[in-house]
C-alpha positions, 0 to 999 in steps of 0.5 A, spaced: 530 102 618 535 097 617 539 100 623 532 100 627 531 092 625 539 091 627 538 095 633 532 090 635 535 084 633 541 086 637 536 087 643 533 080 643 539 077 642 542 080 648 536 079 653 533 073 650 537 068 647 538 062 650 545 060 653 548 055 657 546 055 665 553 054 668 555 061 670 548 062 673 547 056 677 555 056 679 553 063 682 547 061 686 552 056 689 557 062 691 552 067 693 548 061 697 554 060 700 556 067 702 548 068 705 550 061 709 556 064 712 553 071 713 547 067 718 552 063 721 556 069 723 550 072 726 550 067 731 555 069 737 552 076 738 545 075 735 542 077 742 546 084 742 544 085 735 537 082 734 535 081 741 528 083 744 530 083 752 535 089 755 541 086 752 539 088 745 543 095 743 537 097 739 530 095 742 525 092 738 520 098 738 525 103 737 527 099 730 519 098 728 518 105 729 525 107 725 523 102 719 518 104 714 511 100 712 513 099 705 519 094 708 518 087 709 520 085 716 517 079 719 519 082 726 513 086 725 508 080 725 511 075 729 510 075 737 515 080 740 520 074 744 526 072 743 524 065 740 521 069 734 527 072 733 531 066 733 526 063 729 527 068 723 535 067 724 535 059 724 530 059 718 534 064 714 540 059 715 536 053 713 534 057 707 540 059 705 543 053 705 537 049 701 538 055 696 546 054 696 545 046 694 539 047 690 533 044 694 527 047 692 531 053 689 525 057 687 521 057 694 528 057 698 531 063 694 524 067 696 524 065 703 531 067 704 530 073 701 524 075 706 528 073 712 535 077 709 531 083 709 527 082 715 534 081 719 537 087 715 531 092 717 531 090 724 538 093 725 540 097 720 546 100 724 550 094 723 550 093 715 555 094 711 556 094 703 556 086 703 549 086 706 546 091 701 550 087 695 547 080 698 540 083 698 541 086 691 543 080 687 539 075 691 533 078 688 533 077 681 537 070 682 531 068 686 526 068 680 531 065 675 532 058 673 538 057 677 537 050 679 538 047 672 545 045 674 549 044 681 543 042 685 539 037 688 533 039 684 537 037 677 539 031 680 532 029 683 529 031 676 534 027 672 533 021 677 526 021 676 527 021 669 525 028 667 530 031 662 530 038 662 535 043 657 541 046 660 540 052 656 536 058 659 533 065 657 539 069 658 535 074 661 536 074 668 544 073 667 544 079 664 540 083 669 545 080 674 551 082 669 548 089 669 547 090 677 554 088 677 557 093 673 552 098 676 556 097 682 562 098 680 560 105 675 556 108 681 562 107 685 567 110 681 562 116 679 561 117 687 569 117 688 570 122 683 565 127 686 570 127 692 577 130 692 581 124 695 580 120 690 581 125 684 588 128 687 590 121 689 590 121 697 585 116 698 589 110 699 593 114 704 587 115 708 584 109 708 590 105 710 590 109 716 583 107 718 585 103 724 578 100 726 578 097 719 586 095 718 587 087 718 594 087 716 599 093 716 603 093 710 610 098 712 613 102 707 608 102 701 603 107 704 608 112 706 610 114 699 606 120 696 607 117 689 605 110 691 599 112 694 597 116 688 599 110 683 594 105 687 589 110 688 588 112 680 589 104 679 584 102 683 579 108 680 581 105 673 580 097 675 573 099 678 571 103 671 573 098 667 569 092 671 563 097 670 565 098 662 571 094 659 568 088 662 563 087 657 569 087 651 570 080 650 577 081 648 579 084 654 574 081 659 579 076 662 584 081 663 579 086 666 577 080 671 584 078 673 585 086 675 579 086 679 581 080 683 588 083 684 584 089 687 579 086 691 584 081 694 589 087 696 583 090 700 581 084 703 588 083 705 589 090 708 582 092 710 576 088 714 570 090 711 565 084 711 564 079 705 564 085 700 570 083 696 569 076 696 562 077 694 564 081 688 569 076 686 564 070 686 560 074 681 565 074 676 563 067 675 557 071 671 561 073 665 565 066 665 563 062 658 561 055 659 568 052 656 571 057 661 568 053 667 569 046 664 576 048 664 577 050 671 573 043 673 577 039 668 583 042 671 581 041 679 580 034 676 587 033 673 590 036 680 586 031 684 
């Protein structure tokens, strides 16, 4: 009976205790920034990827036939014109910016999610893991009280004399942390199913994918022993990010190793915003005193 009581108490503390909102609100700013950058990046080739006319690589009718009726897709209900397509993109950019600065945060987050899913459903062929990650992280975040700090909403409330506590239920933070860990654990498990990661040759092959290469580093990927060390190290770091990151004493070292891993991938490969979004999500595991330390350090530098 004692064990059951302790389990229930631990469960309630893990999912429902009140914590400072700094890490959640800071992550809203970071994810909003990447959502905004994602929208801006679609502007130059929008007619090709999402256009209605003959220039589009995936015609609207073909796209609608490929998508299921269960998915959110504003393209189904709006008139099939170029103006409607551009309206969806511009609205997404504006909503992502509003979400980033924390203006009407809940509404802008929900509208941003609907618009993002509509754009992704319109053309699946250009998506990458970063697009999927933004969608998965935005869904729980848009319902959370992520406007308590670092937001226009918080500023306007304070100016009007309405006081709100910086403490929030930890529920939404935990959901985001668990989503974060599942990404790494699922990645590790899928890689272990193949033989390239197990035998240590995966890095050798990925370093030779010229379509994804950003910077060629001579020598390092030409030696079998170095490729094996890098491959197995990457596997261990990804496993640690999904498991050992929850151990408080090891958390900072695990996060540091994750940053080194993602910066190495970003330096050598071009795979969209995925690396930066994952590194941005590291703030979900920071405590208030750690975030305040970085704020103090930045002020000291200035």
